C-alpha positions in Angstrom: 160.9 112.6 70.4 159.8 114.9 67.7 162.8 117.6 67.4 160.9 120.9 68.2 164.1 122.3 68.9 167.8 122.6 68.8 170.9 120.2 70.1 173.8 122.4 71.7 177.4 120.8 71.9 179.7 122.4 73.8 183.7 122.4 73.0 182.6 121.1 69.4 185.2 122.2 67.3 187.4 119.3 67.8 187.5 115.8 69.0 184.6 114.3 70.4 182.6 117.2 70.3 183.1 117.5 66.7 181.8 114.2 66.2 179.1 114.2 68.3 177.6 117.2 66.8 178.0 115.8 62.9 176.4 113.1 64.1 173.1 114.9 65.8 173.0 116.5 63.0 172.7 113.6 60.6 169.8 112.4 63.2 167.7 115.8 62.1 168.7 118.2 65.0 169.5 121.7 63.8 173.2 121.8 66.0 174.7 124.8 67.9 178.0 124.3 67.8 179.9 125.6 70.4 184.0 126.9 70.5 185.9 128.6 73.0 188.8 129.5 70.8 188.9 127.6 67.4 186.7 129.7 65.3 188.6 127.9 62.2 187.5 124.6 63.5 183.9 124.9 64.3 183.4 126.8 61.1 184.9 123.4 59.7 182.4 121.6 61.6 179.3 123.7 60.6 180.3 123.5 56.3 180.2 119.7 56.9 177.5 119.5 58.4 175.5 122.0 55.6 177.4 119.9 52.8 175.8 116.7 54.0 172.2 118.7 54.1 172.5 119.6 57.7 171.7 122.4 59.7 174.1 123.8 62.4 175.9 127.2 63.4 179.0 128.0 65.4 178.4 129.8 68.7 182.0 131.4 70.4 181.2 131.3 74.8 183.4 130.2 77.5 180.9 127.9 79.0 182.1 128.5 82.0 181.3 132.3 82.3 177.9 133.5 84.1 177.3 136.0 81.8 178.2 134.2 78.7 176.1 131.2 78.5 173.2 132.8 79.1 173.5 135.6 76.1 174.9 132.0 74.3 171.9 130.4 74.6 169.9 133.3 73.5 171.2 133.9 70.4 171.0 129.7 69.5 167.1 130.7 70.5 167.4 133.4 67.8 168.9 131.4 65.1 168.3 127.7 65.8 164.9 127.5 68.0 164.7 126.7 71.7 168.0 124.5 73.1 165.9 120.6 73.4 169.2 119.0 73.9 172.4 119.8 75.9 175.7 117.7 75.5 178.0 119.4 78.1 181.6 118.4 76.2 183.7 121.2 77.3 186.6 120.9 78.9 190.1 121.8 80.2 193.6 120.5 80.7 194.2 117.4 83.4 197.5 117.8 84.3 198.2 114.3 86.7 199.6 116.2 90.1 200.6 114.1 93.0 198.3 113.8 95.8 201.4 115.6 98.2 200.9 118.7 95.6 197.1 119.2 94.4 195.8 122.1 95.3 192.4 123.2 96.1 192.8 125.6 92.5 193.6 122.0 91.0 190.2 120.8 91.7 188.0 124.5 90.9 189.8 123.9 87.7 188.0 120.7 87.1 185.1 121.5 88.9 184.0 124.6 87.1 184.4 122.8 83.8 182.1 119.5 85.1 180.1 121.2 87.8 179.6 125.0 86.9 179.6 125.0 83.8 176.4 122.3 83.3 175.1 124.3 86.1 174.8 127.5 83.8 173.8 125.4 81.1 170.9 124.1 82.6 169.8 126.9 84.6 170.0 128.7 80.4 168.4 126.6 78.4 165.5 125.0 81.1 162.6 127.4 80.6 163.0 126.4 76.9 162.9 122.6 77.4 159.4 123.3 79.7 157.7 125.2 76.7 158.6 122.7 74.7 157.6 119.8 77.6 160.6 117.7 76.8 164.5 118.1 76.7 167.5 116.0 77.3 171.0 116.7 79.1 173.7 114.8 78.4 177.0 115.2 80.3 180.1 113.8 78.8 181.8 111.8 81.5 184.8 109.4 82.0 186.1 106.2 83.0 188.6 107.5 85.3 186.3 107.5 87.9 186.6 103.7 88.2 190.0 103.1 87.5 191.3 105.8 89.8 194.8 106.7 87.9 197.0 108.2 90.2 197.4 111.3 89.8 194.0 112.1 88.9 192.4 113.0 92.0 191.4 116.6 91.3 189.9 115.2 87.6 188.1 112.2 89.5 186.4 113.9 92.1 185.0 116.4 89.6 183.7 113.6 87.4 182.1 111.8 90.6 180.6 115.4 91.5 179.1 115.1 87.7 177.7 112.1 88.2 176.0 113.2 91.4 174.9 116.3 89.9 173.3 114.3 86.9 171.2 111.6 89.7 169.9 114.6 91.4 169.1 116.8 88.3 167.1 113.2 87.0 165.1 113.3 89.9 164.2 117.4 89.8 163.4 116.9 85.9 161.5 114.2 85.2 158.1 116.4 86.2 158.9 118.9 83.2 159.6 115.8 80.5 163.7 116.5 80.6 166.0 113.3 80.9 169.7 113.6 82.4 172.4 111.3 81.5 176.1 111.0 81.9 177.5 109.1 78.7 181.5 108.0 79.8 184.2 107.4 77.1 187.4 105.5 77.9 190.7 106.3 76.1 189.3 107.8 73.0 192.5 109.4 71.3 191.5 113.0 70.0 193.2 115.5 68.2 194.7 116.5 72.2 196.3 113.3 72.6 198.7 113.6 69.5 199.8 110.8 67.5 198.7 107.6 69.3 200.4 104.9 67.9 199.6 101.3 68.0 202.6 100.5 70.4 201.7 103.3 72.6 198.0 101.9 73.3 198.9 98.3 73.6 199.0 97.7 77.1 195.9 99.3 77.6 194.1 97.4 74.4 194.9 94.1 75.9 192.7 94.5 78.6 190.0 95.5 77.0 187.5 92.9 76.4 186.2 94.1 72.8 190.4 94.3 71.9 190.2 97.6 70.3 190.8 101.4 71.3 187.5 103.7 71.2 186.6 105.8 68.3 184.4 109.3 68.7 181.9 107.7 66.5 181.5 105.1 69.0 181.0 107.7 71.7 178.7 109.7 69.4 176.3 107.1 68.4 175.7 106.5 72.2 174.8 110.2 72.5 172.5 110.2 69.8 170.9 107.4 71.2 170.4 109.3 75.0 168.9 112.4 72.7 166.9 110.2 71.2 163.1 109.3 72.0 164.2 105.9 72.0 166.1 106.6 75.3 162.8 108.4 76.8 162.4 106.1 79.8 166.2 106.6 80.2 166.9 109.0 83.3 169.8 109.9 85.8 171.9 106.8 84.0 175.9 106.2 83.3 176.5 104.6 80.4 179.7 103.5 80.2 181.3 103.1 76.6 184.9 101.5 76.4 184.7 98.3 75.3 184.5 96.6 78.7 187.2 97.9 80.0 186.1 98.8 83.4 183.8 95.2 83.8 183.8 94.2 87.6 
C-alpha cells in the first residue's frame, strides 16, 4: 500500500502505543502521536521518531469525546495529511470487580474506550480514507477475552463488543478499500504495570509455549504488518499475539 496519508496512534505517549508509533514511523508513516495528559511523554516519542529520521507530531485529545476527535483529525489532516491508518490503542483503568458488585457504570467505563472511541475515530477518518481509496483500522484487543479472568467481566464484555464491531465494519468498509482488524496482545508489561519481576511472571510464562513474556515490539511488528500492503487481503480478523498462551 502506498503511504499517501498519515497514521494515527491513540494513547501513544507511552507503553504499547509509543512503540507502535515508533515502529510505524520507521516504516515511513507520518505518525500522529495522540495523548490525553502526558504531554512530556508524547514529546519524547515525537523526538525519538524525528531523531531516527521520521516524521511525527503530538496531538492532545480525549478520544472518547465527540467534539475532540473530529477536531483532532482535522488538525492532523492539516499537518500530516489525511489519516490513512488508525490504531485504536487508548485505554483507561481496568479494575477487577466481582460479578456481584459490578455496576452498569463499570461496563460503560470500558465500552467508552473499546466501542465509543473507535466509532468516533472511524467516523472522523473515513471520509479521508474514501478519498484515498484505501485505509486501515486496527483495534488493539486483548487475549483476556479467551482467558475470562475472574473480576474482569466489564473489561472482557467490552473486548467482546470490540471484536463484533471490527468484524461488522470489515464487511461494511471493504468496498472503500478499508480493512478492519484486531491485534490482541497477551500480558505485555509496560509502564502502567510497574515493576514486573521474573518471580511475578513465572507462573504466567510456564503456560506460554514460546516460554517468555511478550514485549511491546512483538505487538508493534504485527500492527506494522496489518497496516502494510502485505496485509491488503486481510480483514475482519483477530490476530492474537501471546506466544501461544491461549491455544485451544
